[in-house]
C-alpha positions in Angstrom: -0.1 0.1 0.0 2.9 2.4 0.8 4.3 1.9 -2.9 0.7 2.9 -4.4 0.6 6.0 -2.1 4.1 6.9 -3.2 3.3 6.4 -6.9 0.1 8.4 -6.6 1.7 11.2 -4.7 4.5 11.5 -7.0 2.4 11.5 -10.2 0.1 14.1 -8.8 3.1 16.2 -7.6 4.7 16.0 -11.1 1.2 17.0 -12.7 1.0 20.0 -10.1 4.6 21.1 -10.9 3.9 21.0 -14.8 0.7 23.1 -14.2 2.5 25.4 -11.9 5.4 26.0 -14.5 2.8 26.8 -17.1 1.3 29.4 -14.9 4.8 30.8 -13.8 5.9 31.0 -17.3 2.8 32.9 -18.3 3.3 35.1 -15.3 6.8 36.0 -16.3 5.9 36.4 -20.0 8.3 33.6 -21.0 9.2 33.0 -24.7 6.9 30.0 -25.7 8.9 29.5 -28.8 11.5 28.0 -26.5 11.4 24.2 -26.9 11.4 23.4 -23.1 8.3 25.9 -22.7 6.6 24.4 -25.6 7.0 21.0 -24.1 5.6 22.2 -20.8 2.6 23.6 -22.8 2.1 20.4 -24.9 2.3 18.4 -21.5 -0.6 20.5 -19.8 -2.6 21.2 -23.0 -4.9 18.2 -22.7 -6.0 19.4 -19.3 -5.9 23.1 -20.0 -7.5 23.5 -23.2 -10.9 21.9 -22.4 -11.1 24.3 -19.3 -10.4 27.2 -21.5 -13.6 26.5 -23.6 -15.5 27.3 -20.2 -13.2 29.7 -18.3 -12.2 33.0 -20.0 -9.0 34.6 -18.9 -9.3 37.1 -16.1 -7.2 40.1 -17.0 -3.5 38.6 -17.5 -4.4 35.5 -15.3 -5.0 32.3 -17.3 -7.9 31.2 -15.2 -8.1 27.8 -16.9 -4.4 27.0 -15.7 -5.0 28.5 -12.3 -8.1 26.3 -11.8 -6.1 23.2 -12.9 -3.4 24.1 -10.4 -6.0 24.2 -7.6 -7.7 21.1 -8.6 -4.6 19.0 -9.0 -3.4 20.4 -5.5 -6.8 19.5 -4.0 -6.6 16.0 -5.4 -3.0 15.6 -4.3 -4.1 16.7 -0.8 -6.9 14.4 -0.4 -5.1 11.5 -2.1 -3.1 10.6 1.1 -6.4 10.5 3.1 -8.3 8.5 0.6 -5.6 5.8 0.1 -5.1 5.4 3.7 -8.9 4.8 4.2 -9.4 7.8 6.3 -12.0 9.1 3.8 -12.0 12.8 2.6 -10.3 15.4 5.1 -12.5 17.9 6.7 -13.2 20.9 4.4 -11.0 23.4 6.2 -8.1 21.1 6.6 -8.4 20.1 2.9 -8.5 23.8 1.8 -5.4 24.5 4.0 -3.6 21.4 2.6 -4.3 22.4 -0.9 -2.8 26.0 -0.4 0.2 24.5 1.2 0.7 22.1 -1.6 0.6 25.0 -4.1 2.9 27.1 -2.0 5.3 24.1 -1.6 5.3 23.6 -5.3 6.2 27.1 -6.1 8.9 27.2 -3.6 10.4 23.9 -4.8 10.2 25.2 -8.5 12.1 28.4 -7.6 14.7 26.6 -5.6 15.7 24.3 -8.4 15.3 27.2 -11.1 17.5 29.4 -9.1 20.0 26.7 -8.3 20.3 25.6 -12.0 20.4 29.3 -12.9 23.4 29.9 -10.9 25.2 26.8 -11.6 24.8 27.4 -15.5 26.0 31.0 -15.1 29.1 29.7 -13.3 29.8 26.8 -15.7 29.0 28.3 -18.9 28.6 32.2 -18.8 27.5 33.8 -21.9 26.5 30.6 -23.6 23.0 30.5 -25.0 20.9 27.3 -24.6 17.1 27.0 -24.2 17.3 25.9 -20.6 19.4 29.0 -19.7 16.8 31.4 -21.5 13.9 29.6 -19.6 15.8 29.6 -16.3 16.6 33.4 -16.7 13.0 34.3 -17.5 11.9 32.6 -14.4 14.8 33.5 -12.0 15.5 37.2 -13.0 12.0 38.6 -11.5 12.9 36.9 -8.0 16.8 37.8 -8.1 16.5 41.4 -9.1 15.0 42.9 -6.0 17.7 41.0 -3.9 20.4 42.5 -6.3 19.2 45.9 -5.4 19.7 45.3 -1.7 23.0 43.1 -2.2 25.0 44.3 -5.2 27.6 42.0 -6.6 30.8 42.0 -4.6 34.1 41.7 -6.4 32.2 40.8 -9.6 30.5 37.8 -7.7 26.7 37.8 -7.4 25.7 36.3 -4.2 21.9 37.0 -4.6 21.1 33.3 -5.7 22.7 32.2 -2.5 20.5 34.6 -0.4 17.4 33.8 -2.4 17.9 30.0 -1.9 18.6 30.5 1.8 15.2 32.3 2.0 13.4 29.7 0.0 14.7 27.1 2.4 13.7 29.0 5.3 10.1 29.3 3.8 10.0 25.5 3.2 10.7 24.9 6.7 8.1 27.2 7.7 5.6 25.7 5.3 6.4 22.2 6.6 
């Protein structure tokens, strides 16, 4: 039974990450001609496109993708209860767990985006790759305010380090 719970939880978490990545890429106005961004779109299109027929966008927010994120997080929050034969969680606990799943997913995405962004900028500075372009479009809106507070020292940018420390602290708080 533990293996089934692990598989279901992992698959739902991966689906949540794809939906969150799609939403975050739209939020930062990433280039969707990028092959990696296109892959995320193609992975999530089977679930988003039917919702788009019913839900129009609200301003710049893609309401279909936002609803998909909430639904996947709610299913993931309830899956543990259902698979352990406890039934559905109480509504307030379910809503709290859903929000925490979304926050947890966003923090994990940004942790790995910023870590990979920093590593690529150290290993291959100035080299173009589709991954680097996508990471830059996601990481820069988060790193820019920190760079204003902590400018590069001796040509070394420590803002990714500070953002990673803050994200880890937030992950501990969310846990």
